[in-house]
C-alpha positions in Angstrom: -18.6 -15.2 -3.1 -15.1 -15.6 -4.2 -12.7 -14.0 -1.7 -10.1 -11.5 -3.8 -8.4 -8.6 -2.5 -7.0 -6.7 -4.9 -6.8 -3.4 -3.4 -7.3 -1.6 0.6 -11.1 -0.5 -0.1 -12.0 -4.1 -0.7 -11.7 -5.1 3.2 -14.1 -3.1 5.5 -12.7 -1.1 8.6 -14.2 -3.9 10.8 -12.3 -6.7 8.4 -8.8 -5.1 8.7 -9.5 -5.0 12.4 -10.5 -8.7 12.9 -7.6 -9.5 11.2 -5.3 -7.7 13.3 -6.7 -9.3 16.1 -6.5 -12.7 14.4 -3.0 -12.3 13.2 -2.7 -11.1 17.5 -4.8 -14.6 18.3 -1.7 -16.4 15.5 1.5 -14.5 16.9 1.4 -16.4 20.5 2.4 -19.5 18.9 3.2 -19.6 14.6 3.4 -23.5 15.0 0.2 -24.0 17.0 -1.9 -23.6 13.7 -0.5 -26.0 10.8 -4.0 -27.7 10.4 -6.0 -24.9 9.9 -5.3 -25.0 5.9 -3.8 -28.3 5.5 -4.7 -29.5 2.0 -5.2 -26.0 0.9 -2.4 -25.1 -2.2 -1.7 -21.6 -2.8 0.1 -20.6 -6.2 2.6 -18.1 -5.5 3.0 -16.6 -8.7 6.0 -13.5 -8.7 5.9 -12.0 -12.1 8.4 -8.8 -10.5 11.2 -9.1 -8.0 10.1 -9.8 -4.6 11.9 -11.1 -1.6 9.7 -10.3 1.8 6.4 -10.2 0.4 6.8 -13.4 -1.5 8.8 -15.7 1.4 6.3 -14.2 3.8 3.3 -15.2 2.1 5.0 -19.0 2.2 5.8 -19.2 5.7 2.5 -17.9 6.5 0.6 -20.6 4.3 3.0 -23.5 5.1 2.5 -22.5 9.3 -0.9 -23.4 8.4 -0.3 -26.6 7.1 -0.9 -25.9 3.0 1.8 -26.5 0.4 2.6 -23.9 -2.3 3.9 -24.1 -6.1 5.7 -21.1 -6.7 7.1 -19.3 -10.2 9.3 -16.6 -8.8 11.3 -15.9 -11.4 10.2 -14.2 -14.4 12.5 -14.9 -16.8 11.8 -18.3 -17.1 7.7 -17.6 -16.7 5.5 -18.1 -19.9 5.2 -14.5 -19.9 8.8 -14.5 -21.7 7.1 -16.2 -24.6 3.6 -13.8 -25.0 1.4 -15.8 -22.4 -1.2 -13.4 -21.6 -1.8 -13.2 -17.8 -5.6 -13.9 -18.2 -4.2 -17.3 -19.4 -1.6 -17.5 -16.7 -4.3 -16.8 -14.1 -6.4 -19.1 -16.0 -4.2 -22.0 -15.6 -2.7 -21.7 -12.6 -5.9 -21.1 -11.1 -6.8 -24.5 -12.3 -4.1 -26.0 -10.0 -4.5 -24.7 -7.2 -6.8 -23.2 -4.1 -6.0 -19.6 -4.6 -3.2 -17.3 -6.3 -0.9 -15.0 -5.0 0.1 -12.5 -7.7 2.8 -9.8 -8.4 2.7 -7.8 -11.4 4.6 -5.0 -12.9 1.5 -3.4 -14.5 -1.2 -1.0 -12.7 -4.5 -2.8 -12.4 -2.9 -6.5 -12.9 -4.5 -7.8 -10.1 -8.1 -6.8 -10.8 -7.6 -8.1 -14.2 -6.6 -11.3 -12.8 -9.0 -11.8 -10.3 -11.5 -10.8 -13.5 -10.3 -14.5 -15.3 -9.4 -16.1 -12.1 -12.0 -19.3 -10.7 -10.2 -18.9 -7.4 -9.2 -16.5 -5.2 -7.0 -13.9 -6.2 -5.1 -11.5 -3.4 -2.9 -8.2 -5.2 0.9 -8.6 -3.9 2.0 -5.9 -5.8 1.0 -3.8 -9.2 3.2 -1.7 -10.5 2.9 2.0 -9.1 -0.9 1.2 -7.8 -1.6 -0.5 -4.4 0.2 -3.2 -2.6 -3.2 -4.1 -0.1 -1.3 -7.0 2.4 1.9 -4.7 2.6 -0.8 -2.2 4.1 -2.5 -5.2 6.3 1.6 -5.4 8.0 2.2 -1.6 8.5 -1.0 -1.0 10.4 -0.8 -4.2 12.1 2.8 -2.8 13.0 2.1 0.5 13.9 -1.0 -0.8 16.6 1.7 -3.0 17.7 4.0 -0.1 18.2 1.5 1.9 19.8 -1.2 0.2 20.9 -3.5 2.2 18.9 -4.3 3.8 15.3 -7.2 6.0 16.0 -5.4 9.6 16.7 -2.3 8.6 15.1 -0.1 10.8 13.1 2.2 9.3 10.8 4.6 10.9 8.3 5.0 9.5 5.1 8.0 10.5 3.9 10.1 10.0 0.2 8.8 8.3 -3.1 5.0 8.7 -2.6 4.2 8.7 -5.9 5.7 5.3 -6.9 5.8 3.8 -3.8 2.9 1.8 -3.9 2.7 0.7 -0.2 2.1 4.4 0.3 -0.9 4.3 -2.0 -2.6 1.6 -0.3 -1.4 2.9 3.5 -2.6 6.4 3.3 -6.2 5.2 2.4 -6.1 2.6 5.7 -4.5 5.2 7.9 -7.2 7.4 7.4 -10.2 5.7 7.7 -8.7 4.5 10.5 -8.6 7.7 12.0 -5.3 8.6 11.5 -4.0 11.9 10.3 -0.9 12.4 7.5 1.8 14.8 7.0 2.9 14.2 3.2 6.6 14.5 2.7 7.7 14.0 -0.8 10.7 13.7 -3.0 10.5 16.8 -5.7 7.8 15.6 -7.8 7.1 13.1 -6.4 4.1 13.8 -4.6 0.7 11.0 -3.5 -1.0 11.3 -6.5 -4.2 13.2 -7.2 -6.3 10.0 -7.3 -4.9 9.0 -3.3 -5.0 12.1 -2.9 -9.5 12.3 -4.1 -10.1 9.4 -2.2 -8.6 10.3 0.7 -11.2 13.5 1.1 -14.2 11.4 0.4 -14.5 10.6 3.8 -16.6 12.6 5.6 -14.7 15.1 8.2 -11.2 14.5 6.3 -9.2 17.5 4.3 -6.0 17.3 2.2 -4.5 20.8 2.5 -1.0 22.3 0.7 1.2 23.4 3.8 4.9 24.3 4.4 7.2 23.1 6.9 9.1 26.2 8.0 10.7 25.7 11.2 12.5 22.6 10.3 15.6 23.6 9.0 18.1 21.5 11.1 16.3 18.6 9.8 15.6 19.2 6.5 18.7 21.7 5.3 16.0 23.8 4.4 13.2 26.4 5.4 10.8 25.8 3.5 10.0 22.2 2.8 6.5 21.8 0.7 4.3 18.9 2.0 0.6 18.4 2.5 -1.4 17.6 5.8 -4.4 15.3 5.1 -6.6 14.7 8.3 -9.4 16.2 10.0 -10.7 19.7 9.2 -9.1 21.2 12.4 -5.3 19.6 12.0 -4.1 23.3 9.7 -5.9 26.4 9.2 -8.0 26.8 6.0 -6.7 27.5 2.8 -4.2 25.4 1.1 -6.4 24.6 -1.1 -3.5 24.7 -4.3 0.2 24.5 -3.8 0.6 28.2 -4.6 -2.0 29.0 -1.4 0.3 26.8 0.8 0.1 27.7 4.4 3.0 27.8 7.2 3.0 24.9 9.2 4.9 24.2 12.5 6.1 20.9 12.7 7.6 21.3 15.5 4.3 22.2 17.4 3.2 18.2 16.6 3.8 14.9 17.8 4.8 12.4 14.9 3.8 9.1 16.3 5.4 7.0 13.1 7.4 8.1 10.3 7.2 5.8 6.7 10.3 5.9 4.5 10.0 4.7 1.4 13.4 4.6 -1.2 13.1 6.1 -4.1 11.5 3.6 -7.4 13.9 4.1 -9.7 12.5 0.6 -11.6 9.0 3.0 -11.9 10.5 5.9 -13.4 11.6 7.9 -10.1 14.7 10.0 -10.6 18.0 8.7 -9.0 18.4 12.6 -7.1 17.4 13.0 -3.4 16.1 16.3 -2.6 15.3 15.0 1.3 17.8 14.4 3.5 18.2 10.6 4.6 16.9 9.6 8.3 19.5 9.2 11.0 20.4 10.0 14.8 20.3 13.9 13.8 16.5 13.8 13.0 15.4 11.8 15.4 16.5 14.0 18.3 14.5 17.0 16.8 11.6 17.5 18.3 8.6 15.9 16.6 10.5 13.2 16.6 11.8 12.0 19.6 9.0 9.5 20.0 9.0 8.6 16.7 8.5 4.7 15.6 10.3 4.1 12.0 8.7 2.0 9.7 9.9 0.9 6.4 8.4 -1.6 3.9 11.5 -2.3 2.8 13.8 -3.0 0.8 15.9 -0.1 2.1 19.1 1.3 0.1 20.3 4.5 1.0 17.4 6.3 2.8 17.5 5.4 6.8 21.4 5.0 8.0 22.6 1.9 9.1 23.0 3.7 12.5 19.3 3.8 13.0 19.6 -0.3 13.2 20.1 -0.3 16.8 17.5 2.3 17.8 14.8 1.0 20.2 12.8 3.3 17.5 13.7 1.5 14.6 10.6 -0.7 14.3 11.1 -2.1 10.5 12.7 -5.0 10.9 9.9 -6.3 13.8 7.1 -4.8 11.1 9.0 -7.2 8.0 8.5 -9.9 10.8 5.1 -9.1 11.5 3.9 -9.6 7.9 4.0 -13.7 8.7 1.1 -13.8 11.0 -1.0 -11.0 9.7 -0.8 -12.7 6.1 -1.6 -16.0 7.7 -5.0 -14.3 9.0 -5.5 -13.2 5.1 -5.0 -16.2 3.6 -7.4 -18.3 6.2 -10.1 -15.4 5.0 -9.5 -15.8 1.3 -9.6 -19.9 1.7 -13.1 -19.7 3.3 -12.1 -21.2 7.2 -12.4 -18.0 8.8 -15.3 -14.8 8.4 -14.7 -11.1 7.9 -17.4 -8.3 8.1 -17.4 -6.6 5.0 -19.3 -3.7 3.8 -22.8 -4.7 2.2 -22.0 -1.3 -0.5 -19.0 0.4 -1.6 -18.1 3.7 -0.3 -19.1 5.1 -3.7 -20.3 3.9 -7.4 -18.7 4.6 -9.8 -20.7 5.8 -12.9 -19.3 4.4 -16.5 -18.5 7.3 -19.1 -17.3 6.7 -22.6 -14.7 8.8 -25.4 -12.2 8.9 -22.3 -8.7 6.4 -22.1 -6.3 5.4 -19.7 -3.0 7.6 -20.2 -1.2 5.5 -18.0 1.4 3.8 -19.7 2.2 1.0 -17.0 -1.3 0.7 -16.7 -2.9 -3.1 -17.9 -4.4 -1.9 -20.3 -1.4 -0.5 -22.3 0.3 -4.4 -21.7 1.9 -5.6 -24.9 0.4 -9.0 -24.3 -2.7 -8.1 -23.0 -6.1 -7.4 -24.7 -8.0 -5.1 -21.4 -10.6 -3.2 -22.4 -10.8 0.3 -21.6 -13.2 0.9 -18.6 -13.2 4.1 -17.6 -15.7 5.9 -14.6 -16.7 9.2 -12.3 -17.8 9.0 -9.3 -19.9 11.8 -7.5 -18.4 14.2 -10.3 -15.1 13.4 -9.9 -12.4 13.3 -13.1 -13.0 10.2 -15.4 -10.5 7.6 -14.0 -9.1 4.7 -15.4 -10.9 1.8 -13.4 -8.1 -0.5 -14.1 -5.2 1.4 -12.5 -7.0 4.5 -10.9 -5.2 6.8 -12.8 -7.0 10.3 -14.8 -8.2 8.9 -18.4 -7.6 12.0 -21.3 -10.2 12.1 -24.6 -9.7 8.8 -26.5 
């Protein structure tokens, strides 16, 4: 079976742990594994700008003894001539053993995997998902804290267009973490992500108002969402209007995951949340908090934090190499992982609906992607490419 990774749900809980365990072994000596993928060729197909993801994948493949061909400048690819993504991955896939794809359209990786002959790894598809960044984030969190289960992680910033938080939120809940999602105005976690999270047995999502952190947030009432075990917050808070008061000072935040405003995807330029600085980290809930960021950083973290031992984002970025080495070994078939025998839920196809997400691969100007809309367990109809809610056709 072809070993694609288009979304974090494609890996079982045991597989996530298995990849991190393998990465630990690889990390001990990155130079000692140069024969693992000797003779293998990776296609690095980046149709959107990238630095860390592309270079860490290429470094990972090189560390394993494999070779790389790359298309790293969208302006010089045949996409500017009107070539479809499906044709591109058919051709590139015939040259290489696996393809690592970044694309600006949500759902593009799933569409590419349908047409490529070999494995496709999603290196970011629009505002949808970034599963390999989540592998890096989970791995960094486990390395920094020594465990995942029972941790409380604050997601902070642009949670609507920050695709890394979409994959990460799903994985954190699966690993037994609790989430406090504090978003910029109108940039909260998308409904399709929250809907998936609360499908997990024992997991609830409740709207809260943090009312005791005025010294940090510069205002008394900060709307957020608490996601985790039922006893995390009092019952209620099923809607924004019913948000329950929440004392953050009674909590211990193990990690804060900061994201920048994704201006290239439609996020507004104004900032409502304060930047993370030393004043922020001297507050009681954050005194032992590690700071993570998928990078690039713009203005959301003050440079003064870089020298703080709790600043883990550069260590986090470095761990992208061993965890992607582990992923490449699995995708190439030289290492096996335990995978689920059946999906968590089986979507039921429905007709009469159309995806309304203008950034979906179904709306891409060069593609002819069929509308595929389904619902799960009575949920609202959703596009099977980008997962956004679908409307009447």
